[in-house]
PyMOL Python script that loads the backbone (N, CA, C, O; Angstrom):
from pymol import cmd

cmd.read_pdbstr("""\
ATOM      1  N   UNK A   1     -10.323  60.044  53.916  1.00  0.00           N
ATOM      2  CA  UNK A   1     -10.576  61.272  54.293  1.00  0.00           C
ATOM      3  C   UNK A   1     -12.126  61.595  53.914  1.00  0.00           C
ATOM      4  O   UNK A   1     -12.653  61.193  52.877  1.00  0.00           O
ATOM      5  N   UNK A   2     -12.752  62.348  54.863  1.00  0.00           N
ATOM      6  CA  UNK A   2     -14.233  62.622  54.620  1.00  0.00           C
ATOM      7  C   UNK A   2     -14.494  63.806  53.508  1.00  0.00           C
ATOM      8  O   UNK A   2     -13.638  64.666  53.299  1.00  0.00           O
ATOM      9  N   UNK A   3     -15.631  63.779  52.880  1.00  0.00           N
ATOM     10  CA  UNK A   3     -15.978  64.816  52.011  1.00  0.00           C
ATOM     11  C   UNK A   3     -15.550  66.275  52.236  1.00  0.00           C
ATOM     12  O   UNK A   3     -14.976  66.973  51.401  1.00  0.00           O
ATOM     13  N   UNK A   4     -15.931  66.667  53.562  1.00  0.00           N
ATOM     14  CA  UNK A   4     -15.805  67.933  54.157  1.00  0.00           C
ATOM     15  C   UNK A   4     -14.445  68.376  54.203  1.00  0.00           C
ATOM     16  O   UNK A   4     -14.143  69.524  53.877  1.00  0.00           O
ATOM     17  N   UNK A   5     -13.428  67.350  54.673  1.00  0.00           N
ATOM     18  CA  UNK A   5     -12.132  67.615  54.722  1.00  0.00           C
ATOM     19  C   UNK A   5     -11.497  67.813  53.447  1.00  0.00           C
ATOM     20  O   UNK A   5     -10.671  68.715  53.311  1.00  0.00           O
ATOM     21  N   UNK A   6     -11.849  66.956  52.390  1.00  0.00           N
ATOM     22  CA  UNK A   6     -11.492  66.999  51.110  1.00  0.00           C
ATOM     23  C   UNK A   6     -11.713  68.246  50.466  1.00  0.00           C
ATOM     24  O   UNK A   6     -10.749  68.797  49.933  1.00  0.00           O
ATOM     25  N   UNK A   7     -13.060  68.881  50.426  1.00  0.00           N
ATOM     26  CA  UNK A   7     -13.233  70.190  50.093  1.00  0.00           C
ATOM     27  C   UNK A   7     -12.517  71.242  50.846  1.00  0.00           C
ATOM     28  O   UNK A   7     -12.122  72.273  50.302  1.00  0.00           O
ATOM     29  N   UNK A   8     -12.366  71.003  51.983  1.00  0.00           N
ATOM     30  CA  UNK A   8     -11.530  72.255  52.534  1.00  0.00           C
ATOM     31  C   UNK A   8     -10.175  72.151  52.127  1.00  0.00           C
ATOM     32  O   UNK A   8      -9.535  73.200  52.050  1.00  0.00           O
ATOM     33  N   UNK A   9      -9.594  71.025  51.839  1.00  0.00           N
ATOM     34  CA  UNK A   9      -8.061  70.914  51.461  1.00  0.00           C
ATOM     35  C   UNK A   9      -8.099  71.601  49.917  1.00  0.00           C
ATOM     36  O   UNK A   9      -7.161  72.334  49.600  1.00  0.00           O
ATOM     37  N   UNK A  10      -9.252  71.340  48.916  1.00  0.00           N
ATOM     38  CA  UNK A  10      -9.241  71.743  47.661  1.00  0.00           C
ATOM     39  C   UNK A  10      -9.263  73.371  47.803  1.00  0.00           C
ATOM     40  O   UNK A  10      -8.444  74.124  47.277  1.00  0.00           O
ATOM     41  N   UNK A  11     -10.198  73.701  48.496  1.00  0.00           N
ATOM     42  CA  UNK A  11     -10.261  75.152  48.445  1.00  0.00           C
ATOM     43  C   UNK A  11      -9.179  75.966  49.057  1.00  0.00           C
ATOM     44  O   UNK A  11      -8.851  77.055  48.585  1.00  0.00           O
ATOM     45  N   UNK A  12      -8.603  75.419  50.148  1.00  0.00           N
ATOM     46  CA  UNK A  12      -7.328  76.185  50.822  1.00  0.00           C
ATOM     47  C   UNK A  12      -6.263  76.264  49.851  1.00  0.00           C
ATOM     48  O   UNK A  12      -5.500  77.230  49.822  1.00  0.00           O
ATOM     49  N   UNK A  13      -6.176  75.244  49.019  1.00  0.00           N
ATOM     50  CA  UNK A  13      -5.078  75.175  48.053  1.00  0.00           C
ATOM     51  C   UNK A  13      -5.298  75.905  46.815  1.00  0.00           C
ATOM     52  O   UNK A  13      -4.393  75.849  45.982  1.00  0.00           O
ATOM     53  N   UNK A  14      -6.348  76.585  46.545  1.00  0.00           N
ATOM     54  CA  UNK A  14      -6.769  77.419  45.462  1.00  0.00           C
ATOM     55  C   UNK A  14      -6.870  78.857  45.889  1.00  0.00           C
ATOM     56  O   UNK A  14      -6.855  79.305  47.036  1.00  0.00           O
ATOM     57  N   UNK A  15      -6.981  79.515  44.701  1.00  0.00           N
ATOM     58  CA  UNK A  15      -7.196  81.173  44.910  1.00  0.00           C
ATOM     59  C   UNK A  15      -8.062  81.414  45.870  1.00  0.00           C
ATOM     60  O   UNK A  15      -7.849  82.364  46.624  1.00  0.00           O
ATOM     61  N   UNK A  16      -9.208  80.603  46.031  1.00  0.00           N
ATOM     62  CA  UNK A  16     -10.213  80.993  46.955  1.00  0.00           C
ATOM     63  C   UNK A  16      -9.459  80.993  48.250  1.00  0.00           C
ATOM     64  O   UNK A  16      -9.648  81.997  48.938  1.00  0.00           O
ATOM     65  N   UNK A  17      -8.604  80.040  48.757  1.00  0.00           N
ATOM     66  CA  UNK A  17      -7.969  80.098  50.069  1.00  0.00           C
ATOM     67  C   UNK A  17      -7.401  81.254  50.224  1.00  0.00           C
ATOM     68  O   UNK A  17      -7.338  81.674  51.379  1.00  0.00           O
ATOM     69  N   UNK A  18      -6.816  82.116  49.087  1.00  0.00           N
ATOM     70  CA  UNK A  18      -6.252  83.383  49.531  1.00  0.00           C
ATOM     71  C   UNK A  18      -7.364  84.471  49.580  1.00  0.00           C
ATOM     72  O   UNK A  18      -7.446  85.245  50.533  1.00  0.00           O
ATOM     73  N   UNK A  19      -8.184  84.504  48.558  1.00  0.00           N
ATOM     74  CA  UNK A  19      -9.301  85.554  48.252  1.00  0.00           C
ATOM     75  C   UNK A  19     -10.319  85.600  49.409  1.00  0.00           C
ATOM     76  O   UNK A  19     -10.725  86.676  49.848  1.00  0.00           O
ATOM     77  N   UNK A  20     -10.666  84.581  49.824  1.00  0.00           N
ATOM     78  CA  UNK A  20     -11.745  84.427  50.861  1.00  0.00           C
ATOM     79  C   UNK A  20     -11.359  85.173  52.240  1.00  0.00           C
ATOM     80  O   UNK A  20     -12.063  86.084  52.678  1.00  0.00           O
ATOM     81  N   UNK A  21     -10.195  84.725  52.891  1.00  0.00           N
ATOM     82  CA  UNK A  21      -9.768  85.422  54.164  1.00  0.00           C
ATOM     83  C   UNK A  21      -9.668  86.744  53.800  1.00  0.00           C
ATOM     84  O   UNK A  21     -10.239  87.481  54.604  1.00  0.00           O
ATOM     85  N   UNK A  22      -8.995  87.473  52.604  1.00  0.00           N
ATOM     86  CA  UNK A  22      -8.913  88.748  52.363  1.00  0.00           C
ATOM     87  C   UNK A  22     -10.194  89.524  52.495  1.00  0.00           C
ATOM     88  O   UNK A  22     -10.410  90.484  53.234  1.00  0.00           O
ATOM     89  N   UNK A  23     -10.973  88.959  51.679  1.00  0.00           N
ATOM     90  CA  UNK A  23     -12.506  89.655  51.763  1.00  0.00           C
ATOM     91  C   UNK A  23     -13.192  89.618  53.196  1.00  0.00           C
ATOM     92  O   UNK A  23     -13.932  90.518  53.593  1.00  0.00           O
ATOM     93  N   UNK A  24     -12.883  88.531  53.900  1.00  0.00           N
ATOM     94  CA  UNK A  24     -13.219  88.627  55.291  1.00  0.00           C
ATOM     95  C   UNK A  24     -12.750  89.600  56.045  1.00  0.00           C
ATOM     96  O   UNK A  24     -13.536  90.207  56.773  1.00  0.00           O
ATOM     97  N   UNK A  25     -11.350  89.944  56.017  1.00  0.00           N
ATOM     98  CA  UNK A  25     -10.893  91.006  56.563  1.00  0.00           C
ATOM     99  C   UNK A  25     -11.441  92.405  56.256  1.00  0.00           C
ATOM    100  O   UNK A  25     -11.160  93.349  56.995  1.00  0.00           O
ATOM    101  N   UNK A  26     -12.140  92.534  55.287  1.00  0.00           N
ATOM    102  CA  UNK A  26     -12.789  93.653  54.898  1.00  0.00           C
ATOM    103  C   UNK A  26     -13.941  94.187  55.897  1.00  0.00           C
ATOM    104  O   UNK A  26     -14.251  95.367  56.064  1.00  0.00           O
ATOM    105  N   UNK A  27     -14.431  93.204  56.441  1.00  0.00           N
ATOM    106  CA  UNK A  27     -15.733  93.397  57.284  1.00  0.00           C
ATOM    107  C   UNK A  27     -16.866  93.739  56.569  1.00  0.00           C
ATOM    108  O   UNK A  27     -17.744  94.412  57.108  1.00  0.00           O
ATOM    109  N   UNK A  28     -16.963  93.353  55.390  1.00  0.00           N
ATOM    110  CA  UNK A  28     -18.266  93.897  54.599  1.00  0.00           C
ATOM    111  C   UNK A  28     -19.634  93.390  55.094  1.00  0.00           C
ATOM    112  O   UNK A  28     -19.586  92.178  55.307  1.00  0.00           O
ATOM    113  N   UNK A  29     -20.642  93.847  55.304  1.00  0.00           N
ATOM    114  CA  UNK A  29     -21.755  93.567  55.998  1.00  0.00           C
ATOM    115  C   UNK A  29     -22.577  92.446  55.092  1.00  0.00           C
ATOM    116  O   UNK A  29     -23.333  91.690  55.703  1.00  0.00           O
ATOM    117  N   UNK A  30     -22.479  92.345  53.971  1.00  0.00           N
ATOM    118  CA  UNK A  30     -23.276  91.370  53.115  1.00  0.00           C
ATOM    119  C   UNK A  30     -22.577  91.037  51.807  1.00  0.00           C
ATOM    120  O   UNK A  30     -22.816  91.654  50.768  1.00  0.00           O
ATOM    121  N   UNK A  31     -21.690  90.025  51.896  1.00  0.00           N
ATOM    122  CA  UNK A  31     -21.161  89.495  50.547  1.00  0.00           C
ATOM    123  C   UNK A  31     -21.413  88.063  50.445  1.00  0.00           C
ATOM    124  O   UNK A  31     -21.838  87.366  51.366  1.00  0.00           O
ATOM    125  N   UNK A  32     -21.104  87.639  49.185  1.00  0.00           N
ATOM    126  CA  UNK A  32     -21.507  86.186  48.996  1.00  0.00           C
ATOM    127  C   UNK A  32     -20.386  85.685  47.964  1.00  0.00           C
ATOM    128  O   UNK A  32     -19.944  86.346  47.025  1.00  0.00           O
ATOM    129  N   UNK A  33     -19.988  84.280  48.358  1.00  0.00           N
ATOM    130  CA  UNK A  33     -19.127  83.552  47.336  1.00  0.00           C
ATOM    131  C   UNK A  33     -19.976  82.870  46.556  1.00  0.00           C
ATOM    132  O   UNK A  33     -20.765  82.102  47.106  1.00  0.00           O
ATOM    133  N   UNK A  34     -19.984  83.004  45.235  1.00  0.00           N
ATOM    134  CA  UNK A  34     -20.628  82.508  44.279  1.00  0.00           C
ATOM    135  C   UNK A  34     -20.409  80.956  43.919  1.00  0.00           C
ATOM    136  O   UNK A  34     -19.230  80.605  43.893  1.00  0.00           O
ATOM    137  N   UNK A  35     -21.254  80.105  43.675  1.00  0.00           N
ATOM    138  CA  UNK A  35     -21.074  78.766  43.524  1.00  0.00           C
ATOM    139  C   UNK A  35     -20.138  78.437  42.385  1.00  0.00           C
ATOM    140  O   UNK A  35     -19.525  77.371  42.444  1.00  0.00           O
ATOM    141  N   UNK A  36     -19.984  79.162  41.458  1.00  0.00           N
ATOM    142  CA  UNK A  36     -18.911  78.891  40.538  1.00  0.00           C
ATOM    143  C   UNK A  36     -17.595  79.141  40.888  1.00  0.00           C
ATOM    144  O   UNK A  36     -16.659  78.808  40.161  1.00  0.00           O
ATOM    145  N   UNK A  37     -17.445  79.757  42.049  1.00  0.00           N
ATOM    146  CA  UNK A  37     -15.856  79.939  42.552  1.00  0.00           C
ATOM    147  C   UNK A  37     -15.674  78.736  43.335  1.00  0.00           C
ATOM    148  O   UNK A  37     -14.531  78.391  43.635  1.00  0.00           O
ATOM    149  N   UNK A  38     -16.591  78.120  43.665  1.00  0.00           N
ATOM    150  CA  UNK A  38     -16.489  76.560  44.563  1.00  0.00           C
ATOM    151  C   UNK A  38     -16.287  75.515  43.594  1.00  0.00           C
ATOM    152  O   UNK A  38     -15.427  74.653  43.777  1.00  0.00           O
ATOM    153  N   UNK A  39     -17.221  75.542  42.302  1.00  0.00           N
ATOM    154  CA  UNK A  39     -17.249  74.602  41.446  1.00  0.00           C
ATOM    155  C   UNK A  39     -15.812  74.712  40.607  1.00  0.00           C
ATOM    156  O   UNK A  39     -15.136  73.687  40.517  1.00  0.00           O
ATOM    157  N   UNK A  40     -15.450  75.656  40.137  1.00  0.00           N
ATOM    158  CA  UNK A  40     -14.314  75.948  39.357  1.00  0.00           C
ATOM    159  C   UNK A  40     -13.044  76.529  40.158  1.00  0.00           C
ATOM    160  O   UNK A  40     -12.549  77.493  39.575  1.00  0.00           O
ATOM    161  N   UNK A  41     -12.504  76.229  41.166  1.00  0.00           N
ATOM    162  CA  UNK A  41     -11.451  77.006  42.003  1.00  0.00           C
ATOM    163  C   UNK A  41     -10.417  77.177  41.225  1.00  0.00           C
ATOM    164  O   UNK A  41      -9.709  78.151  41.478  1.00  0.00           O
ATOM    165  N   UNK A  42     -10.121  76.483  40.323  1.00  0.00           N
ATOM    166  CA  UNK A  42      -8.722  76.911  39.751  1.00  0.00           C
ATOM    167  C   UNK A  42      -8.700  77.151  38.204  1.00  0.00           C
ATOM    168  O   UNK A  42      -7.656  77.490  37.647  1.00  0.00           O
TER     169      UNK A  42
END
""", "prot")
cmd.dss("prot")
cmd.show_as("cartoon", "prot")
cmd.util.cbc("prot")
cmd.orient("prot")
C-alpha cells in the first residue's frame, strides 16, 4: 500500500472522514482544514 492510499484510509476511518464531506456540502467560499486535524485525527 502506498503512502497516499494509507493516508486516505486513515482519514476516511477517522472523524475527518465524516466532518470533511459535511463541511464540503456547505459550499463555503473559503475554508481550511488545519494541519492538526490531519496530524491528530482521532
